[in-house]
C-alpha positions in Angstrom: 0.0 0.0 0.0 1.2 3.5 -0.7 1.7 6.1 1.9 -1.3 8.1 0.5 -3.6 5.0 0.8 -2.4 4.4 4.4 -3.2 8.0 5.3 -6.6 7.9 3.6 -7.5 4.6 5.4 -6.5 6.0 8.8 -8.3 9.3 8.3 -11.5 7.5 7.1 -11.3 5.1 10.1 -10.8 7.9 12.5 -13.7 9.9 11.0 -16.0 6.9 11.2 -15.1 6.0 14.8 -14.9 9.7 15.9 -18.4 10.4 14.6 -19.9 7.5 16.5 -18.0 8.3 19.6 -19.2 11.9 19.4 -22.8 10.8 19.0 -22.6 8.5 22.0 -21.0 11.3 24.2 -23.8 13.7 23.1 -26.5 11.2 23.9 -24.9 10.6 27.3 -24.6 14.3 28.1 -28.3 14.7 27.4 -29.2 12.0 30.0 -29.9 12.5 33.7 -27.2 11.5 36.1 -27.1 7.7 36.2 -24.9 4.7 35.9 -25.8 4.5 32.2 -24.6 8.1 31.6 -21.3 7.4 33.3 -20.8 4.2 31.4 -21.6 5.8 28.1 -19.2 8.8 28.7 -16.4 6.5 29.9 -16.9 4.0 27.0 -17.2 6.6 24.2 -13.4 6.8 23.6 -13.2 3.0 23.6 -16.1 2.7 21.2 -14.4 5.3 19.0 -11.2 3.3 18.8 -13.1 0.0 18.4 -15.2 1.3 15.5 -12.1 2.8 13.9 -10.4 -0.5 14.0 -13.3 -2.4 12.6 -13.7 0.1 9.8 -10.0 -0.1 8.9 -10.1 -3.9 8.9 -13.3 -4.1 6.8 -11.9 -1.5 4.3 -8.5 -3.2 4.0 -9.7 -6.8 3.8 -12.9 -6.5 1.9 -13.5 -3.2 0.2 -10.0 -2.5 -1.1 -9.6 -6.0 -2.4 -12.9 -5.9 -4.1 -12.1 -2.5 -5.7 -8.7 -3.8 -6.8 -10.2 -6.9 -8.3 -12.8 -4.9 -10.3 -10.1 -2.5 -11.5 -8.0 -5.4 -12.7 -10.9 -6.9 -14.5 -11.7 -3.6 -16.3 -8.0 -3.1 -17.2 -7.8 -6.6 -18.6 -11.0 -6.1 -20.6 -9.6 -2.9 -22.0 -6.4 -4.6 -23.0 -8.2 -7.5 -24.6 -10.4 -5.1 -26.6 -7.4 -3.0 -27.6 -5.5 -6.2 -28.7 -8.5 -7.2 -30.8 -8.5 -3.8 -32.4 -4.8 -4.0 -33.0 -5.2 -7.3 -34.8 -7.9 -5.7 -37.1 -5.6 -2.7 -37.8 -2.5 -4.8 -38.4 -4.4 -7.2 -40.8 -6.0 -4.3 -42.7 -4.1 -3.7 -45.9 -5.5 -0.1 -45.9 -3.9 0.8 -42.6 -0.8 2.9 -43.0 2.5 1.9 -41.4 2.3 5.0 -39.2 -1.1 4.0 -38.0 0.1 0.5 -37.3 3.0 1.8 -35.2 0.7 4.1 -33.3 -1.6 1.2 -32.4 1.3 -0.9 -31.3 2.5 2.0 -29.1 -0.9 2.3 -27.5 -0.9 -1.5 -26.7 2.6 -1.2 -25.2 1.5 1.8 -23.1 -1.6 -0.2 -21.8 0.6 -3.1 -20.9 3.1 -0.8 -19.1 0.2 0.7 -17.2 -1.0 -2.7 -16.0 2.5 -3.7 -15.0 3.0 -0.5 -13.1 -0.3 -1.1 -11.2 0.9 -4.6 -10.3 4.2 -3.3 -9.2 2.6 -0.6 -7.0 0.3 -3.1 -5.4 3.2 -5.4 -4.6 5.4 -2.4 -3.6 8.1 -3.1 -6.3 9.7 -0.1 -7.9 10.3 -0.5 -11.6 13.0 1.5 -13.3 13.4 2.2 -17.0 
């Protein structure tokens, strides 16, 4: 995961937990003095941390992996479609050599983009 993704996840988890903790503390402050009020006020920070942890776990394990899987599927579909178009262009006798080179370059760029995405996800730095 990149540093930006880590920061975004932590901020999102903090906002989620913090919002619920604030709501609980607000409800508790509106109650008459009782054991329940004290318990809610004391447990609000713990609930905040707990909810933040649960959100961070769910986002990392389920949401991010689902989004990555869908993005990979879309990128592979785009590459498959582009390769099919490349085959049509390369086999078309009316296509100019310049156009054929341009299409090959686009396919190469798409392949590089996919490799870059894989490298970023596995935290490998590619150099030219």
